C-alpha positions in Angstrom: 0.0 0.0 0.0 1.2 3.5 -0.9 1.4 6.0 1.9 2.1 9.7 1.5 3.5 11.2 4.7 3.0 15.0 4.8 5.3 16.2 7.6 7.7 19.1 7.9 9.6 17.8 11.0 12.6 15.9 9.6 13.4 13.8 12.7 9.8 12.7 13.2 9.4 12.0 9.5 12.5 10.0 9.2 11.7 7.8 12.2 8.1 7.3 11.1 9.2 6.3 7.5 11.6 3.7 8.9 8.9 2.3 11.1 6.3 2.2 8.3 8.7 0.6 5.8 9.4 -2.1 8.4 5.6 -2.8 8.2 6.1 -3.3 4.4 4.4 0.0 3.4 5.6 1.9 0.3 6.1 5.4 1.9 6.9 8.7 0.2 7.2 12.1 1.9 6.1 15.7 1.3 7.5 18.4 3.7 5.1 21.1 2.5 1.4 21.5 1.6 2.4 22.4 -2.0 4.4 19.2 -2.4 1.6 17.2 -0.9 -1.0 18.6 -3.3 1.4 18.1 -6.3 2.2 14.5 -5.4 0.6 11.5 -7.2 -2.4 10.2 -5.3 -1.5 7.5 -2.8 -3.8 4.9 -1.1 -3.5 6.8 2.2 -2.3 10.2 3.4 -0.8 10.7 6.9 -1.3 14.5 7.2 0.4 16.7 9.8 -1.8 19.8 10.4 1.1 22.1 11.3 2.7 22.7 7.9 4.9 25.8 7.1 3.1 27.0 3.9 -0.6 26.2 4.5 -2.8 25.0 7.4 -3.2 21.3 7.3 -7.0 21.6 7.6 -7.0 23.4 4.3 -4.8 20.7 2.8 -7.2 18.1 4.1 -10.1 20.0 2.5 -8.4 20.2 -0.9 -7.4 16.5 -0.8 -10.9 15.5 0.0 -12.4 17.7 -2.8 -10.1 15.9 -5.2 -11.2 12.4 -4.4 -11.7 9.6 -1.9 -8.1 9.1 -0.7 -7.9 7.9 2.9 -6.6 10.6 5.2 -5.4 10.3 8.8 -4.5 13.6 10.5 -1.4 13.2 12.7 -0.8 16.3 14.8 0.1 17.7 18.2 -3.3 19.5 18.3 -5.2 17.5 20.8 -8.2 19.8 21.5 -11.6 18.5 20.9 -12.4 21.5 18.6 -9.4 20.6 16.4 -10.4 17.0 16.2 -14.0 17.9 15.2 -12.8 20.3 12.6 -10.3 17.8 11.2 -12.9 15.1 10.9 -15.6 17.3 9.5 -13.2 18.6 6.9 -12.7 15.1 5.6 -10.1 13.2 7.7 -11.0 9.6 8.2 -9.3 9.5 11.6 -7.3 11.8 13.9 -4.2 10.7 15.8 -2.5 13.0 18.4 1.3 12.9 18.7 3.1 11.2 20.3 1.8 7.8 19.3 3.1 4.3 18.9 3.5 2.4 15.6 1.2 -0.3 16.8 -1.6 2.2 17.3 -0.9 3.9 14.0 -0.9 0.5 12.2 -4.2 -0.5 13.8 -5.8 2.8 12.8 -4.5 2.5 9.2 -6.0 -1.0 9.0 -9.3 0.2 10.4 -9.5 3.2 8.0 -8.7 1.2 5.0 -11.3 -1.4 5.8 -13.9 1.4 6.1 -12.7 3.3 2.9 -12.2 0.2 0.8 -14.3 -2.6 2.1 -13.7 -5.9 0.4 -15.2 -9.3 0.6 -12.9 -11.6 2.4 -12.9 -15.3 2.0 -13.8 -17.4 5.0 -10.8 -18.5 7.1 -10.3 -22.1 8.1 -8.7 -22.5 11.6 -8.6 -26.0 13.0 -12.1 -27.3 12.5 -13.6 -23.8 12.5 -14.8 -21.7 9.7 -14.7 -18.0 10.3 -16.7 -15.8 7.9 -16.1 -12.2 8.9 -18.2 -10.8 6.1 -21.3 -12.7 7.3 -20.4 -12.4 11.0 -20.5 -16.2 11.3 -18.4 -18.8 13.0 -19.1 -22.5 12.5 -17.6 -25.7 14.0 -16.4 -28.7 12.1 -19.9 -30.2 12.1 -21.5 -27.0 10.8 -22.9 -25.9 14.1 -23.0 -22.1 14.6 -20.8 -20.9 17.5 -22.5 -17.9 19.3 -20.1 -15.2 20.3 -20.5 -11.8 21.9 -19.7 -8.7 19.8 -16.3 -8.2 21.4 -15.4 -11.9 21.2 -16.2 -11.9 17.5 -14.3 -8.7 16.9 -11.2 -10.3 18.6 -11.5 -13.4 16.4 -12.0 -11.2 13.3 -8.9 -9.2 14.1 -6.9 -12.3 14.4 -8.4 -13.8 11.2 -7.4 -10.8 9.1 -3.8 -12.0 9.4 -4.1 -15.7 10.0 -0.8 -17.2 11.2 0.6 -13.8 12.0 1.1 -12.6 15.6 -1.1 -9.7 16.5 0.1 -7.6 19.4 -2.0 -7.2 22.6 -1.8 -3.4 22.1 -3.1 -3.7 18.5 -6.0 -5.9 19.6 -7.0 -3.4 22.3 -7.0 -0.6 19.7 -8.9 -2.6 17.1 -11.6 -4.0 19.5 -11.8 -1.4 22.2 -10.4 1.6 20.3 -8.0 2.6 23.0 -5.3 0.8 25.1 -6.4 2.0 28.5 -5.1 1.1 32.0 -6.7 -2.3 32.9 -7.2 -3.2 29.3 -4.7 -6.0 29.4 -6.8 -7.8 32.0 -10.0 -7.2 30.0 -8.3 -8.7 26.9 -7.2 -11.8 28.9 -10.7 -12.4 30.2 -12.3 -12.1 26.7 -9.7 -14.3 25.1 -10.2 -17.0 27.7 -13.9 -16.9 27.1 -13.5 -16.9 23.4 -11.2 -19.9 23.5 -13.7 -21.8 25.7 -16.5 -21.2 23.2 -14.4 -22.2 20.2 -13.9 -25.6 21.8 -10.2 -25.9 20.9 -7.8 -23.6 22.8 -5.0 -24.4 20.4 -6.7 -22.6 17.6 -5.5 -19.3 19.2 -1.9 -19.3 20.4 -0.4 -17.1 22.9 3.1 -15.6 22.1 4.1 -14.6 25.6 5.0 -10.9 26.0 3.8 -10.2 22.4 0.2 -11.2 21.6 -1.8 -13.9 19.9 -2.1 -15.6 16.5 -4.7 -17.7 14.8 -3.5 -21.1 13.8 -4.8 -22.1 10.3 -4.8 -25.5 8.7 -1.6 -24.6 6.8 0.5 -23.8 9.9 -1.1 -26.2 12.4 1.9 -28.4 12.3 4.0 -25.5 13.8 1.6 -25.1 16.8 3.9 -26.8 19.2 6.7 -24.4 18.5 4.9 -21.4 20.0 4.3 -21.1 23.7 0.7 -21.9 24.6 -1.3 -20.3 27.4 -4.6 -18.6 28.2 
């Protein structure tokens, strides 16, 4: 995915570009509003609102008038009024500095799902079939497994990248929108309940100190290589 970072702070931009490229994004940078508006349209714009040649809100307005590119405002302006103005001007999300790369990645994924929804094939994990589009989980014998909304959102978050470890922080952001104090315990409780309902705790593996991953049929043979827990 092509990302245009619009940011005039060199140190911040350099660090963020490195972090995003490690996440396999194709990142280019514009240090001014003029350069941003002249750049080829990317899939997503990360837009600093404090630019030297034009207010970022106006840049957001012009980008939105040109098309449906996804826009996440990244700024030190944390006032509610600034957030509201940014969102009403056309930003799809608003992230206040400083922030972690895990939170940014989760917000990028969430915005792109909203902006460019796509039908996803059902995921087979163990004897389960997870159909996110239909909000349906079935067992090996075809029985529907009833989950709460949060339990399903947890399973859906893992199924978007089957076989890949999803960090605890990212799950908190994706499912609860914010990693708050006490959230880790809430995640543990919901994960334990989810595993119990799925009937096979090994379908969701714990990678201690990192997060969780969904074990699919393809990588089930590797299950014993990852630490297991609840």
